[in-house]
N, C-alpha and C positions, 0 to 999 in steps of 0.2 A: 485419582488427577482427573483431569476434562481439559476444555478448551476452547481455545476462543477465535475468532476471526478479525488477522489488523488488518486493515485497508492503508496504502500505503503511500502519499503526496498526491493524492486525485484534488487537488488544488486549480481552481482559475485558473493561474500564471500558468499551470503546464496542461488542461481538459481543455478548456474556455476558449469555444477561438476566439475574442477578443483580448486572452490570457495577456502573457509577459512575452512568452517562450515563443506559441505560435504566430503572434506579430511581426514576429522575425523568422518568419518559415523552419519554425521547427515542431510545427504543427505533428500528432499522427492520424494516418490515412485512415485507420478503424477506431476510431476513438471513441466514437459516436454508438458504436455496439461494446465497447465495453463497458461504458458508461451506466448502458442499462445491463450488464450484465450484473457488473459490481452492485446496482441499488435491486436485482434481483438475486443476490445472494447473502446481504445483507438483511434482506426480508427473510429467509431460509435460514440465518442465522438466529435472529431473533424468537423466528416460530419455535426453536429447540433449545432456546432458554439459552446460546452460546453468549458469549458476550462480548463486541463488538469495537473496538477499537481504533482509534484515527491516529495517524501519523499526518504532521506539519512540515516539511522545509521552509521554516522563514530566519530572514536576517533582518538584523538592526539593520537603520536610517544612516545610511552611507555605507550601506556595503562592508560595511568593517568587519564581517565575522564569516564574512562570502568564499568556499575554498577557493587558493589560488587558482587552479589548476580553470574554472570556472570561466574567470575576470577572461580569459583569452578565447570567448567566442561573446560578450556581449562587449556593445560598444561602449561610447565613454560616457560614464557617467550616465548608465540606464541604474537602471534600477529595481528587480524581482523583488515577490515573494514577503514584499516589507511586512512585516511584523503588527499588524491591525490592518491591512488593508484588505481588498475587495478580491486582489490576484491573488492572497496566501490563504483566501477561505475554502472550505471544499465548497468542490460543486454544490450546490441547492438541488439538487437531484439523491445526491448522496447525506444531507443534511442527520451531522451528528442530532442524536436524542438528547433527554437531559440524563445524565449519570453515567453514559459512555467516556470514555479518558480519550483524551486528545492529545496527542505526547507531540511535545514544538523538535525540531532538533534542528540541524543547521551542518549536518555530516548528508552525507549518501549512508551510511550506517542507523540505524532505528535506535539500535541500540548503542550508540557511542556517546557518553557524555547524555543520557535522559534517563528519563525513570524507568521506563515497559518495559526490562526484566522485574526490576522490585513489582510493578502492576500485574504479571500474568504471575508469578512467584506469588503474591499474597491471593492471586486467586485457584493456587493449585492449579496453573494449566499446566498442563505435559504437549500437546497437542496445539502451533500454530498453522493458520491456513490464513494462505497473505493472499490477496492481490493487490494491482495497483499499478505505481507507474514508478520508473523508467523501470521496466523488465530485466534490464541489462546491467542498471547505473543503481537505483537505490532499494529496490527489491531483491537482484542479487545479493548486493553486498549485505540485506537486513538475514536475510536467505543464510550465507554464508556462518555469519554472524551467532544466528540464534539456533545452527546443526553444534557450534562449535560448544554452544554453552547448553549442551543436550535435549535444546528442547526438538522435538519431532516436526519438523515443519513441511508443510505443505503446501504448492502451489498451485493458484486455480489457473489451468493457460487460458481461459480462455477470460480470466477478467484481470489480466494485466496488459500491457503496448508497450511499446516498442520502434525503432528504427530497423526497418525492415534491417533482412542478416543478423543483424546483433542480437533483436528479439530471440529468433530462434534458438541463436546459438546456446544464448540463456541460457534459454528453456535444458538444454541437452546437455548444457555442461551442469545445471542443479539438480535434473534429472539423475547424470549417472553419479553424482559424490554427497549432495548436500536436503537434497527434498525427493522426497515424493511429487509425482507432477498431474496433472488431469482435470479436468473439466469439473468447476462446481460441485452440480448436482452430484456427481457419485465421491465428491468429496464432503461433501456435510451426509451424503448415506453411509459413507464411511463412516462417519465422527459420529453421527447420529446411536451408528447399528455397533460400537467399540463403547459408548454410552449407557448400552441400554434406554435409550429413549425410541419413542415411535421417530421414522425416518419424519420429514417437514415438510411439511406443506408448504407451497408456495403463494402466498395473496397477491389477489392479481393490482 
């Protein structure tokens, strides 16, 4: 059995200052450092030979598949993360490479109604290292769902971002019941040691 890195929703609409949610005042203050840490862990995962899988929250034109509760905090006729738009794209510092799986979803849980589990099973993955946004929403929903599917879930604490208070509480909840929570360098070292591979180097 092997390991994989799953990068949750590091899209312009969530993490770029010109993205749809930051433009509404819903940006995250530490997102610059989280983008940089994600870039570093992606490089390390590739160096260690771990598959890198991305998820994207995307919606159809007209937001017809938007979760009902999300409608409550959006202005009328406001569209975000529309399929095929710049808003829905992965941030340019974290662009997927050829051969990376990119999983589109329209709910918080990246396993729900998507091929994510099938991709992980096909890769013979047992341990999943998770990064991304938002800690208490899409990250935690996916971690809980992966745990219930008997994957060993690991959360890179320095590679996730969320609202102050909620972010810290979510890390505590996940660490107590659903996942191992630790900085990404420790996580990569643990995963590569378990697989018998040499610890990953991180290209500059």
